[in-house]
ZAMARGU-4260 file (C-alpha; in steps of 0.2 Angstrom, whole numbers, plus 5000, padded with zeros to 4 digits):
<rodrens>
0) 4889/4908/5109 | 4880/4896/5100 | 4868/4883/5106 | 4874/4866/5098 | 4891/4858/5091
5) 4887/4857/5073 | 4904/4854/5067 | 4914/4836/5070 | 4933/4841/5064 | 4945/4826/5063
10) 4956/4823/5076 | 4975/4828/5077 | 4981/4812/5070 | 5002/4816/5070 | 5015/4810/5080
15) 5014/4829/5087 | 5000/4837/5101 | 4994/4855/5092 | 4996/4871/5099 | 4992/4886/5091
20) 4992/4906/5095 | 4988/4924/5087 | 5001/4938/5079 | 5000/4954/5077 | 5015/4961/5073
25) 5016/4981/5069 | 5003/4997/5070 | 4990/4999/5051 | 4992/4992/5036 | 5007/4989/5036
30) 5008/4978/5052 | 5002/4958/5049 | 4990/4946/5060 | 4992/4930/5056 | 4989/4912/5066
35) 5002/4899/5070 | 4999/4882/5072 | 5013/4873/5078 | 5021/4857/5090 | 5019/4858/5108
40) 5022/4846/5124 | 5009/4837/5131 | 5002/4844/5146 | 4995/4835/5159 | 4981/4852/5165
45) 4966/4851/5154 | 4969/4866/5140 | 4960/4879/5131 | 4954/4876/5114 | 4950/4890/5104
50) 4934/4893/5097 | 4933/4889/5078 | 4924/4905/5074 | 4935/4919/5088 | 4922/4931/5087
55) 4905/4938/5080 | 4910/4948/5068 | 4917/4936/5058 | 4897/4927/5055 | 4891/4943/5048
60) 4908/4944/5035 | 4904/4929/5033 | 4886/4931/5029 | 4889/4944/5020 | 4902/4935/5008
65) 4886/4923/5003 | 4875/4939/5002 | 4865/4935/5014 | 4856/4948/5028 | 4869/4954/5038
70) 4861/4951/5054 | 4849/4937/5054 | 4863/4927/5045 | 4877/4931/5058 | 4864/4927/5069
75) 4860/4911/5060 | 4878/4905/5059 | 4883/4910/5076 | 4868/4900/5084 | 4874/4883/5072
80) 4892/4886/5075 | 4898/4898/5085 | 4903/4887/5101 | 4913/4874/5090 | 4931/4873/5092
85) 4948/4866/5088 | 4954/4853/5091 | 4970/4861/5099 | 4978/4870/5110 | 4978/4888/5115
90) 4994/4893/5115 | 5002/4879/5121 | 5018/4876/5126 | 5029/4875/5112 | 5040/4858/5111
95) 5057/4864/5105 | 5065/4856/5092 | 5088/4857/5089 | 5086/4853/5069 | 5068/4866/5067
100) 5054/4862/5060 | 5048/4864/5041 | 5037/4878/5039 | 5022/4883/5029 | 5012/4897/5026
105) 4995/4896/5021 | 4984/4907/5012 | 4967/4907/5012 | 4953/4910/5002 | 4939/4921/4999
110) 4927/4924/5012 | 4939/4911/5022 | 4948/4919/5040 | 4964/4912/5050 | 4958/4896/5057
115) 4961/4881/5049 | 4962/4859/5052 | 4978/4858/5061 | 4994/4853/5054 | 5009/4840/5065
120) 5023/4852/5058 | 5028/4872/5060 | 5012/4877/5053 | 5009/4896/5049 | 4991/4903/5043
125) 4991/4923/5039 | 4975/4935/5037 | 4974/4954/5033 | 4961/4956/5048 | 4960/4969/5060
130) 4973/4984/5059 | 4977/5001/5067 | 4984/4996/5083 | 4996/5007/5097 | 5005/5001/5109
135) 4993/5006/5126 | 4980/4998/5118 | 4970/4993/5101 | 4958/5001/5089 | 4950/4986/5080
140) 4944/4992/5061 | 4934/4977/5052 | 4938/4977/5037 | 4924/4971/5026 | 4922/4957/5010
145) 4925/4970/4994 | 4911/4965/4984 | 4912/4969/4967 | 4901/4985/4961 | 4891/4985/4945
150) 4900/4990/4932 | 4917/4987/4939 | 4928/4976/4932 | 4931/4959/4946 | 4949/4954/4938
155) 4956/4975/4942 | 4954/4974/4959 | 4957/4955/4961 | 4973/4955/4952 | 4979/4971/4965
160) 4974/4963/4980 | 4982/4944/4975 | 4998/4956/4975 | 4991/4962/4993 | 4992/4948/4999
165) 5008/4940/4994 | 5017/4956/5003 | 5009/4948/5017 | 5016/4934/5017 | 5033/4939/5012
170) 5031/4948/5029 | 5024/4933/5042 | 5041/4924/5032 | 5051/4938/5038 | 5045/4941/5055
175) 5044/4922/5056 | 5065/4924/5048 | 5068/4935/5063 | 5061/4926/5075 | 5071/4911/5074
180) 5087/4919/5074 | 5082/4927/5090 | 5077/4943/5085 | 5065/4953/5097 | 5048/4954/5088
185) 5034/4962/5102 | 5016/4951/5097 | 5007/4967/5101 | 4990/4957/5105 | 4987/4954/5124
190) 4985/4938/5126 | 4994/4931/5110 | 5008/4919/5108 | 5025/4924/5115 | 5038/4920/5099
195) 5052/4919/5110 | 5050/4902/5111 | 5052/4901/5095 | 5070/4904/5094 | 5080/4893/5086
200) 5067/4881/5082 | 5062/4886/5061 | 5072/4876/5048 | 5071/4891/5037 | 5079/4882/5024
205) 5062/4872/5024 | 5046/4883/5018 | 5034/4880/5007 | 5020/4890/5004 | 5002/4883/5002
210) 4985/4892/5000 | 4965/4884/4994 | 4958/4897/4979 | 4961/4914/4979 | 4975/4909/4992
215) 4982/4894/4979 | 4983/4910/4966 | 4990/4917/4983 | 5005/4902/4980 | 5010/4902/4965
220) 5013/4921/4962 | 5023/4921/4981 | 5034/4907/4975 | 5040/4916/4960 | 5042/4933/4968
225) 5053/4924/4987 | 5065/4914/4982 | 5064/4906/5000 | 5049/4897/4994 | 5054/4880/4989
230) 5037/4874/4983 | 5019/4876/4981 | 5003/4867/4984 | 4987/4877/4976 | 4971/4867/4983
235) 4958/4870/4970 | 4967/4886/4965 | 4957/4900/4959 | 4967/4907/4941 | 4956/4921/4936
240) 4965/4935/4947 | 4984/4931/4937 | 4989/4939/4923 | 4992/4932/4909 | 5009/4939/4912
245) 5015/4929/4927 | 5015/4913/4918 | 5031/4913/4908 | 5037/4920/4924 | 5032/4906/4938
250) 5043/4895/4947 | 5041/4878/4951 | 5038/4864/4958 | 5018/4867/4963 | 5008/4853/4967
255) 4988/4857/4960 | 4976/4846/4969 | 4961/4850/4962 | 4940/4844/4965 | 4930/4837/4954
260) 4919/4851/4952 | 4925/4869/4952 | 4940/4872/4939 | 4937/4874/4921 | 4944/4871/4904
265) 4956/4889/4905 | 4961/4886/4921 | 4968/4867/4918 | 4975/4874/4902 | 4984/4887/4915
270) 4989/4875/4926 | 4993/4866/4912 | 5006/4880/4905 | 5015/4878/4920 | 5017/4861/4921
275) 5025/4862/4904 | 5040/4873/4913 | 5040/4861/4929 | 5045/4844/4926 | 5043/4841/4946
280) 5025/4849/4945 | 5010/4841/4944 | 4989/4841/4945 | 4978/4828/4953 | 4961/4828/4953
285) 4950/4824/4970 | 4936/4813/4962 | 4920/4817/4971 | 4925/4832/4981 | 4917/4852/4979
290) 4928/4867/4979 | 4923/4868/5000 | 4929/4852/5000 | 4945/4858/5003 | 4941/4870/5019
295) 4932/4865/5038 | 4913/4868/5030 | 4915/4851/5022 | 4913/4846/5042 | 4896/4854/5044
300) 4885/4841/5052 | 4870/4837/5037 | 4860/4846/5049 | 4850/4863/5047 | 4864/4874/5042
305) 4872/4864/5029 | 4857/4866/5019 | 4863/4883/5019 | 4878/4879/5009 | 4871/4866/4997
310) 4881/4853/4985 | 4893/4867/4985 | 4900/4860/5005 | 4902/4843/5003 | 4901/4832/4989
315) 4897/4815/4986 | 4917/4809/4995 | 4915/4807/5010 | 4924/4822/5020 | 4938/4813/5030
320) 4942/4804/5020 | 4945/4816/5008 | 4955/4826/5018 | 4966/4809/5021 | 4968/4808/5003
325) 4974/4828/4999 | 4986/4827/5019 | 4992/4812/5014 | 4997/4817/4994 | 5005/4834/5002
330) 5014/4825/5013 | 5019/4816/5000 | 5027/4832/4989 | 5032/4842/5003 | 5045/4828/5008
335) 5050/4826/4992 | 5053/4845/4988 | 5059/4851/5007 | 5071/4837/5007 | 5060/4830/5025
340) 5066/4813/5036 | 5049/4805/5035 | 5043/4791/5028 | 5031/4803/5018 | 5036/4796/5002
345) 5024/4780/5006 | 5010/4790/4999 | 5019/4796/4981 | 5007/4787/4972 | 4997/4801/4978
350) 5006/4813/4969 | 5004/4805/4953 | 4985/4803/4956 | 4987/4783/4960 | 4976/4778/4972
355) 4956/4780/4978 | 4944/4791/4973 | 4961/4802/4965 | 4963/4803/4945 | 4979/4812/4938
360) 4979/4829/4930 | 4960/4834/4925 | 4945/4825/4928 | 4937/4815/4914 | 4923/4831/4907
365) 4938/4842/4905 | 4951/4828/4896 | 4951/4831/4881 | 4963/4847/4885
</rodrens>
């Protein structure tokens, strides 16, 4: 699948090699399906790197989300990006740590899926995708992106979906809590990750929730609903799905990292409501970035496939530089609020929006708020 490498993901630069594996627990809509990224041992042998788009059905789903012809759009995406692989080790051997690793539950945006850039801490990224499974075999049911029908109120649809996504995030949290406590949790995927290796290796007192776009709204709501989440990072959060009654109940601290060209006066005002209630919450904007700058699509090369995403994929800021800025800011915030014993505080100024290609709060065209 795929004829050329049209993406070039940043190399893993943290202190650990990174492994990843898929987990499916339970059956049907009550089950859970997520991908876990984790520190792994270095291997002397060449290890398998997972495909970025693991199945052709994701290509047709992406085409459907972008309102392209599913058949031809899916074929186009498969040819252009189907051979791209993540720079991580598929089901690599877990690297144990007596004190346990911190945990981040990551919720992706609409039209995205469970793959993503790897992390060097214990990292879980979940998504509701296939469902319906039996103990003997897996019976797949692909769930298409929910388009809004004519005359339908989008808020009611997306508001229900964001609450469902929060329940999925908390379900993943419970699963990993059971796993690290030594309880047997069956991963029903034939080539899925062996969860028993995680026993005692996740520090459940250092848990954060993070998300992009719709996933950013999910992170805000999850922080309010689940006290085990100590903080949230919202990457260019789409505030639309959250009802106005939510804001008085919002918890903090929250770190809003916005792109320059996505937010509105209204959405930034809603973020400021949360920040006004929690003095450790912050809003910063990455100048020269667009909404998809915080996704893997930022690394689509400037070839023919990039034209299909136009300026919505890449802003004026170099995507590798932009990612480095965002990752360092996130690590500084997470160290501060998860009490990590690292040296990420060297980037504390980024939390305040002080640094290259950063501005505190909203960009200038929204600065009159």
